[in-house]
N, C-alpha and C positions, 0 to 999 in steps of 0.2 A: 551715502553710498549711491553711486551713479546707476543709471538704467542698464548700462553695459555690464557692470559688476553684478547687479541683481539678476540679469539674464544668464550670465555665466554660472552664478550660484544655483539658480533653478535648474539649469542644464546638468549640473553636477548631481543635484538631488535626484533628478529624473533618471539619470544614468544608474545611480545606486539603487533606486527603487526598482528599476527594470531588471537589473541583475539579480536582486533579491527575489523578485517575482519569479524569474526563470528557475532559480535554485529551489524555491518553494514548490513550483509545479513539478519538478523532477523528484523532489523528496516525497511529495504526496503520492505520485504515481508509483514510485519505488516501494513505499510502504504498502500500497494496495497490492502490488505484484508479489511482495514477500508473503502477505497473507494468503494470496491465491496459491502460490507455490507450496507453502506449508500445508494448506488445506488439502491440496491434491495428494501430497505425501501422506498426510494423516488418513485420508480415505483409503489410500492404497494399503497402508499398514493394517488398518482395521479390517479391510476385505481379506487380506492375507491371513489375519488371525481367524476369521470366520472359516476360511478354506482349510487352514491347518486344523482347527477344531473338528471340522467334519471329517478330514482325513484320519486324524488320530482316533476318533470315535469309530470310524469304519474299520480301521486296522485292528482295533481292540475287539470289535465284534467278530471279525474274521478269525482272530486268534481264539476267542472264546468258543465260537460255534463250529469252526472248521479245524481248529488245532494247528494252524499254520504258524510255525516259529518265525518266519520272515516278517509276518504282520506285526509281531511284537517288536522286532528290531526297528522296522520302519516307523511304527508309532512312537517308539522311544526317541528316535532322531527328530521326528516332527515335533514332539513335545518339547525337546530342547530348543528348537527354533522358536516355538511359541513362547517359551520362557524368555528367550532373548528379546523378542518383540515387546513383550509385556514389560520387561525391565527397562528397555529403551524408552518406552512411553511413560514409564514412571519417573525416570531420571530427566527426560526432556519432555516436559509437558507441552506438547504441540498445540493443544487446544488453548492453553493460556497464552502461549506465544502468538498464535494466530490472532487472538483477541487483542493483544497489545499492539500488534501491527495495524489492525483494523481501527483501533481507537486513535493511534497516532495519525493514520490517514485521515480520519474525520476531523481531528484537530487541525491538521495541516490544510485540509480543504477550507475550513473556516478562515484560517489566516490567509490563505491564497485569495479568497474572495474579498477579504478586507484590504489586502494589498492592491487588488485590481480596482477596488472602489477608490482607494487613495490615489492611484495613478489617474483614474478618471476625473476625480475632483481637481487634481493638479492640472490636468490638461484643460479643464473647463475654467481654470483660474478662480476657483471657489475658495481657495485657502491661501493664507499668508505663508511666507517661508517659515515662520515660527510654528504655525499650526502644522505644517507639513512635517517639520522636524519632530514635533511632539508626537504626532501620530506614528511616524516612522519608528521612534524610540519605543513607543508602546508595543508596536508590532514586533520589534526585535526582542523585547523582553518576553512577550508571549511565545515567540518562536523558540527562544532559548529554553524556556520551561518545557515546551513540547519535545524538543530534541533531547533534553536531559531525561525525560520519562519514557522515551521511545526505545524499543529494542534495536540493536544494530541491524542494518540491512546487509545484503550479500550481492555479489557481482551479477549473478544470474538474474536477480530481480531488477537490478539497474539496467541490464541489457534489454530485458523485456519492457521496462518502462521507456527506454530510449526508442525501441521499435514502435511501441504504442503511440508515442508522442510524435516521432519524426516520420514514420512510414504509414502507420494506420490512422494518423490524424485524430486520435481519440479525444483531443481537447479542442478541436476546431470545427467550425460549422460554416456552411455557405449561407448567404443571405436567404436563399430559398428554404433551406432547412429550418432556419430560425423563424421565418415567416409562417411556417406550418404550425408552430407552437403559439403564435401570437394571434390576438383578435384582429380583424380586418383593419381597425383604426390605427393599429400600431405597426402594421406591416410596411416594409420598405419597398418591396417589389410589387 
């Protein structure tokens, strides 16, 4: 195999690894955003349950001590709403789903960092093409297992991930920002 063919093959591997890295970055951030969105919904529902419980109790106390019939009707309607929320939470265990998204995000973070390390090793010419392919295949298998065990994401989370990555630069740092975290001997600027 000539040098030109080897260079073309490495370029093809780099292109694939870079594309996979981009997909993993988005998948990781989307899983994080799914967990965040569902956690906010879960908090909202739990707060509504507390408010409903307080209103139901107040309505029943008004009915008992003041004899107001409307308080019993309002309390009954609110109790039905409370029952609906409780049934929803029982059927769609948001806490469990949030945990699954968080776990998937952590697994994807690990794969993302391994992919970045592979790209770095490749750029530094530390690996042979066979070693690169072997590590790539290992990462693909690990990624496949993670995807199989992950809950499905939804478009709102993807849009938030896109905004976080493209507009808010949540995954990028300036040299100055990185230098703040490093000891003087490792600083670039």
